C-alpha positions in Angstrom: 0.0 0.0 0.0 2.9 2.4 0.5 4.5 3.7 3.6 2.9 6.5 5.5 5.0 8.3 8.1 4.2 11.2 10.5 6.9 13.8 11.3 5.3 15.0 14.5 2.0 15.9 16.2 1.6 19.3 14.5 3.4 18.4 11.2 1.7 17.3 8.0 2.3 13.7 7.0 5.1 13.0 4.6 4.1 12.4 1.0 2.8 8.9 0.6 3.0 7.0 -2.6 0.4 4.5 -3.6 -1.5 5.3 -0.5 -2.3 8.8 -1.7 -3.6 7.5 -5.0 -5.9 5.0 -3.3 -7.0 7.3 -0.5 -8.0 10.2 -2.8 -9.8 7.8 -5.1 -11.9 6.7 -2.2 -12.7 10.3 -1.3 -13.6 11.1 -4.9 -15.9 8.1 -4.9 -18.0 9.8 -2.2 -16.6 8.0 0.9 -15.8 10.0 4.0 -12.4 9.8 5.7 -13.4 7.0 8.1 -14.8 4.8 5.3 -11.7 5.4 3.1 -9.4 4.5 6.0 -11.3 1.3 6.7 -11.3 0.3 3.0 -7.6 0.8 2.8 -6.8 -0.7 6.2 -5.1 2.5 7.2 -5.0 4.6 10.3 -8.0 7.0 10.6 -5.7 9.6 12.4 -3.3 9.4 9.5 -6.0 9.9 6.9 -7.5 12.8 8.8 -4.2 14.5 9.1 -3.6 14.0 5.4 -7.1 15.3 4.5 -6.7 18.3 6.8 -3.3 19.2 5.5 -4.7 19.4 1.9 -7.7 21.3 3.1 -9.9 18.7 1.5 -8.4 19.4 -1.9 -7.3 16.5 -4.0 -3.5 16.6 -4.8 -2.6 17.5 -8.4 -2.2 14.7 -10.9 -3.4 12.1 -8.3 0.3 11.5 -7.5 1.1 9.7 -10.7 -2.3 8.8 -12.2 -1.8 11.4 -15.0 -0.4 9.9 -18.1 2.2 12.6 -18.0 3.9 11.0 -15.0 5.0 7.5 -14.3 2.8 5.7 -11.8 3.9 3.7 -8.8 2.8 0.5 -10.6 5.0 1.4 -13.6 7.9 2.1 -11.3 7.4 -1.4 -9.8 7.5 -2.9 -13.3 10.7 -1.0 -14.1 12.3 -2.4 -11.0 11.2 -6.0 -11.9 12.3 -5.6 -15.6 15.6 -4.2 -14.4 16.2 -7.2 -12.2 15.5 -9.4 -15.2 18.2 -7.7 -17.1 16.1 -5.8 -19.7 17.5 -2.8 -21.3 16.0 0.7 -21.5 14.3 0.2 -24.9 12.8 -3.1 -24.0 11.3 -1.7 -20.8 10.0 1.4 -22.7 8.3 -0.9 -25.3 6.6 -3.0 -22.6 5.4 0.1 -20.8 4.5 2.0 -23.9 6.7 4.8 -22.9 9.4 6.8 -24.6 12.9 5.4 -24.0 14.1 8.8 -22.8 11.5 8.7 -20.0 12.8 5.3 -18.8 16.4 6.5 -19.1 15.7 9.6 -17.0 13.8 7.5 -14.4 16.7 5.0 -14.0 19.0 8.0 -13.4 16.8 8.9 -10.5 18.0 5.8 -8.6 20.4 6.7 -5.8 23.9 5.2 -5.9 24.6 2.7 -3.2 28.2 1.7 -2.3 27.1 -1.9 -1.9 25.9 -2.1 -5.6 27.8 -4.9 -7.4 27.9 -2.7 -10.5 28.2 1.0 -9.5 27.5 2.1 -13.0 24.1 0.3 -12.8 22.6 1.3 -9.4 19.8 -0.7 -7.9 16.4 0.8 -8.8 13.8 0.8 -5.9 10.3 1.8 -6.9 9.3 3.2 -3.5 12.4 5.4 -3.2 12.1 6.8 -6.7 8.3 7.4 -6.2 9.0 9.3 -3.0 11.7 11.4 -4.8 9.3 12.2 -7.7 6.5 13.2 -5.2 8.9 15.4 -3.3 10.1 17.2 -6.4 6.7 17.6 -7.9 5.1 19.0 -4.7 8.1 21.2 -3.7 7.0 24.6 -2.5 6.8 27.3 -5.1 5.5 30.8 -4.1 2.0 31.2 -5.5 0.8 34.3 -7.4 -1.2 35.6 -4.4 1.8 35.2 -2.1 4.1 37.3 -4.3 1.7 39.9 -5.7 0.6 42.2 -2.9 -1.8 44.3 -5.0 -3.5 41.2 -6.3 -3.7 39.7 -2.8 -5.3 42.8 -1.3 -7.8 43.0 -4.2 -8.9 39.3 -3.8 -9.1 39.7 0.0 -11.3 42.7 -0.3 -13.7 41.0 -2.7 -13.8 37.9 -0.6 -14.9 40.0 2.4 -17.7 41.3 0.1 -18.7 37.6 -0.2 -17.9 37.4 -3.8 -17.1 33.8 -4.8 -13.6 32.9 -6.2 -15.1 32.3 -9.6 -16.8 35.7 -9.6 -13.6 37.3 -8.4 -11.5 35.6 -11.1 -13.8 36.6 -14.0 -14.4 40.1 -12.7 -10.7 40.9 -12.3 -10.3 40.3 -16.0 -13.1 42.7 -16.7 -11.8 45.3 -14.3 -8.1 45.0 -15.3 -8.2 44.0 -19.0 -4.7 45.3 -19.8 -3.0 44.1 -16.5 -2.4 40.3 -16.7 -0.6 40.4 -13.4 -4.0 41.2 -11.7 -5.5 38.1 -13.2 -5.9 34.9 -11.1 -7.9 31.7 -11.6 -10.6 30.7 -9.2 -8.8 27.4 -8.4 -5.7 29.4 -7.4 -7.8 31.3 -4.9 -9.3 28.1 -3.5 -5.9 26.5 -3.2 -4.5 29.6 -1.4 -7.5 29.4 1.1 -7.6 25.7 1.7 -4.1 24.2 1.2 -1.4 24.8 3.7 1.8 26.2 2.3 0.3 27.7 -0.9 0.4 31.1 0.7 -1.2 34.4 0.2 -4.6 34.2 1.9 -5.5 33.5 5.5 -7.8 30.5 6.0 -10.1 32.6 8.1 -11.3 34.2 4.9 -13.2 30.9 4.1 -15.9 32.2 6.5 -16.8 34.7 3.7 -17.5 31.9 1.2 -21.0 30.6 0.7 -20.5 27.4 2.7 -18.1 29.0 5.3 -16.3 25.6 5.6 -12.7 25.2 6.5 -12.4 22.1 4.4 -13.7 21.6 0.9 -16.6 19.2 0.8 -19.5 18.4 -1.6 -22.4 20.6 -0.8 -25.5 18.7 0.1 -28.9 20.2 0.7 -32.3 18.6 1.5 -35.3 20.5 0.5 -38.2 21.0 2.9 -41.3 19.1 2.1 -44.4 21.4 1.6 -48.1 20.7 1.5 -50.6 21.5 -1.2 -52.9 24.5 -1.3 -56.3 25.0 -3.0 -57.1 26.8 -6.2 -53.5 26.9 -7.4 -52.4 27.1 -11.1 -49.7 24.5 -11.9 -46.4 25.5 -13.4 -47.3 23.4 -16.5 -49.7 26.2 -17.5 -47.1 28.9 -17.3 -46.3 30.6 -20.6 -43.2 29.6 -22.5 -42.0 33.2 -22.5 -41.5 32.8 -18.7 -39.5 29.6 -19.2 -37.0 31.0 -21.7 -36.5 34.2 -19.7 -37.2 36.3 -22.8 -39.3 38.8 -21.1 -38.4 40.5 -17.7 -40.9 40.8 -14.9 -41.3 37.1 -14.0 -40.3 36.3 -10.4 -39.6 33.2 -8.3 -40.2 33.2 -4.6 -39.9 31.2 -1.4 -39.2 31.5 2.3 -36.0 30.9 4.1 -36.7 29.7 7.6 -34.9 30.5 10.9 -34.6 28.3 14.0 -37.6 26.2 15.0 -37.8 27.9 18.4 -38.0 31.4 16.9 -40.5 30.4 14.1 -38.9 33.2 12.0 -38.6 33.5 8.3 -37.7 35.9 5.5 -39.4 36.0 2.1 -37.3 36.0 -1.1 -38.3 37.3 -4.5 -35.9 36.8 -7.5 -36.4 38.1 -11.0 -35.7 35.3 -13.5 -34.1 37.3 -16.3 -31.7 39.6 -14.2 -31.5 37.6 -10.9 -32.5 40.9 -9.1 -33.4 40.0 -5.5 -35.9 41.6 -3.1 -36.4 40.4 0.5 -39.7 40.4 2.4 -39.6 41.5 6.1 -41.8 39.1 8.2 -41.2 40.4 11.8 -43.8 38.1 13.4 -45.3 35.0 12.0 -45.0 33.9 8.3 -48.6 32.8 7.8 -50.6 33.5 4.6 -51.8 36.9 5.7 -48.3 38.1 6.8 -46.7 37.0 3.5 -49.5 38.5 1.4 -49.2 41.9 3.2 -45.4 42.0 2.8 -45.5 40.8 -0.8 -48.1 43.3 -1.9 -46.1 46.2 -0.3 -42.9 45.1 -1.9 -44.4 44.5 -5.4 -45.9 48.0 -5.3 -42.4 49.4 -5.5 -41.9 47.9 -9.0 -42.8 49.5 -12.4 -45.6 47.8 -14.3 -43.1 46.3 -16.8 -41.8 44.1 -14.0 -45.1 42.8 -12.8 -45.9 39.7 -14.9 -45.8 36.5 -12.9 -44.6 34.8 -9.7 -43.7 31.1 -9.3 -43.8 29.6 -5.8 -43.7 26.2 -4.2 -46.7 24.6 -2.6 -46.3 26.2 0.8 -49.3 27.1 2.9 -48.0 30.7 3.3 -49.4 31.2 -0.2 -53.0 30.3 0.6 -53.9 34.0 -0.1 -52.4 33.8 -3.6 -55.6 34.9 -5.2 -55.7 38.1 -3.2 -52.0 38.8 -4.0 -52.7 38.3 -7.7 -55.7 40.5 -7.6 -53.9 43.4 -6.0 -50.5 43.2 -7.7 -51.6 41.9 -11.1 -49.1 39.0 -11.0 -50.1 35.7 -12.5 -49.1 33.1 -9.8 -48.0 29.6 -10.6 -47.1 26.7 -8.3 -44.3 24.1 -8.7 -44.9 20.4 -8.6 -44.3 18.7 -5.2 -40.6 17.9 -4.4 -39.4 19.8 -7.5 -37.1 22.6 -6.3 -35.4 22.7 -9.7 -38.5 24.3 -11.1 -37.5 27.4 -9.1 -33.8 27.0 -9.7 -33.0 30.7 -9.7 -34.7 31.2 -6.4 -33.0 28.1 -4.9 -29.6 29.4 -5.9 -30.3 32.8 -4.4 -31.5 31.3 -1.2 -28.2 29.5 -1.0 -26.4 32.8 -1.3 -28.6 34.3 1.3 -27.5 31.7 3.8 -24.2 33.5 4.0 -26.1 36.3 5.8 -28.8 34.3 7.5 -27.3 30.9 8.7 -29.6 28.0 9.2 -30.9 27.6 12.7 -30.5 31.3 13.5 -33.3 33.7 14.7 -34.2 35.7 11.6 -36.7 37.9 13.4 -33.8 40.0 14.8 -33.1 41.6 11.4 -35.1 44.7 10.5 -36.2 45.9 7.0 -33.2 48.2 6.7 -30.8 45.3 7.1 -32.7 43.2 4.6 -32.6 46.0 2.0 -28.8 46.3 2.6 -28.3 42.5 2.1 -30.4 42.6 -1.1 -28.4 45.6 -2.4 -25.1 43.8 -1.7 -26.4 40.6 -3.4 -27.6 42.7 -6.4 -24.1 44.1 -6.7 -22.3 40.8 -7.1 -21.2 39.8 -10.6 -22.9 36.7 -11.9 -21.6 34.2 -14.4 -25.0 33.7 -16.0 -25.1 37.5 -16.7 -21.6 37.5 -18.3 -20.2 38.8 -15.1 -22.5 41.8 -14.9 -24.4 42.4 -11.7 -28.2 42.0 -11.3 -28.5 45.7 -10.6 -26.7 46.5 -13.8 -28.8 44.0 -15.8 -32.0 45.5 -14.4 -30.9 49.0 -15.1 -30.2 48.0 -18.7 -33.6 46.4 -19.1 -35.4 49.3 -17.7 -33.6 51.8 -19.9 -34.4 49.7 -22.9 -38.1 49.9 -21.9 -37.8 53.7 -21.3 -38.2 53.2 -17.6 -36.4 55.2 -15.0 -33.1 53.5 -14.0 -33.5 54.7 -10.5 -36.1 51.9 -10.0 -33.2 49.4 -9.7 -32.3 50.7 -6.3 -35.7 50.6 -4.7 -35.1 47.1 -3.3 
């Protein structure tokens, strides 16, 4: 399996060989650390230390699995063929490798005074694999560690809760003629999560959407909702809403606080621009409370942005007919257990959890704070908008329809 050694309580594990390949394959297959350790017959403590040292980030090239590099199995074959007396070209032909690759690999073998033929040193696969891993993963200063201006810019945008992907693309837009101010989103993640990559403090991960200190797959279970009477199903919604060709079609839902507080915040997201508005629900979030808050918020919009609303089958929308009558919105309801039918709203709710964590008391936030959060969210660049912000996209739409651009700031 390959040797795994520890250099001390607070030191990261030394680079393993075949163990690393098998361990990260187990993690990539969806197993947690304990399951991977059990499957490999390895120490759980060692696996945890290895995972923590990498910040949950899979090592580059899977330690030899890339065709560009010799694998540990290939090095074992080289050692076997060498003992059998095969030459460089014979070994290269059997491994389907270039003879120059095999020749360089054999020169990697350390010379041992006990070798019978000093000009032909013994080749040990484990020793040469460790040497290859050490050289491939030797520390090189990252771009964020050496470029102070870039590091400060990335840190400032992270604190505004921009994602690494948003930052990477927006930097190219904001500094089109300054390549030294460009950085990939993966470089930002590596600087945040992987020890020794430098540049960014790990505390900045609290500004990411998940706030996790280790990278993990994001899992979310959607709340089950009941049915309500007299609803119009999403299947009857016009196709113009589906293809986002016309602005003014909204998706909505509630994000819930702690069970003890019984608090909630209403969310409304415009499908074309991703522009977000938040409903202040200071007390309960029953049908009457939601209807009153929604009618007041929709009243702030111009007529061009009052077309339809899509919601799930929550009982808070029992007064949907009254809402439709007052606001002029056509209201449609999703199928049960189908959150993807409100994909834009689901994604926005995930962003809002950075401000309103699950299990917290949402009643403590006043309407002014909700408007501030919405404004901050509407100023984030979005990939789906070609890295424009929702506020910019809405202003553009309103100007094209001869509407006042000032409406974009009413939320």
